[in-house]
Phi, psi and omega in degrees: 000134183276154178240093183295140180287138176271351184288133179203140176209138174212155177232160175223163182241171178302145183255127176291324179294318179294320177297315179297317179296319180294314180296323177294318177297319177296319179298316178296318180296315179294321177297319178296320178298320182287333181273341181291146176268080181230162179300154182301320181297324179290321178297314179295321177298316178298317178296317178297321178294319177297314180294320177298319177297319178298316179297323180281314190280323185304307181290331185272326188247335189243307181278341176057033180253009176268146180302335181265007180284130178277129183220019177198154179223138174217156176232126176218197182297336179276354181106198181280142178218144175248145181261131167225142186299326184287331185230003180074210181284127181240130179293142180222160170249114177291147183258151181297341180271013170298151187231130179235101180242161179301328182275330180201158174241129175248110178270119175254130187209163176232132174278146179301135178085355178256147182274325188273150175269137178249170180223150172227131178257126179239093178290164184294334180278002178272352181217163170297151185302317181291326178292319179296320178295316179297322177298314180298315180297316180298319180290327182282325191241003181291138175285147177054034183291340180260005183292146177290151178300144183268000000 
């Protein structure tokens, strides 16, 4: 009887496709704000909120150059862990609504002691094709993938 290894590790880099999609969404949001028939103060508030979101989200979620940006996933005897430069490997509990598709992987997870569920999007251009495929397979078929960190 074989004993499949539970060890798995992968890293990802910033995605040009994700950056392009985010910038396009911001452009549409700003365009919609400018086309709406609303008071100037509301329009300016909307523009400031869009720009503020960009300042917050780009380094943490897309460019991955913030210390709290997650850029790696591993599975070992201790369970699933995500890598961030500021705190190293952090144990996580993957959620059942995580999504593994050929074009992208959406990791939904909860950190121990936190109430909220977070997400990380890993598009296919953020990893080598074989690494992205192994990540998808591991997420789909791993035993105890939704178990809480031990």
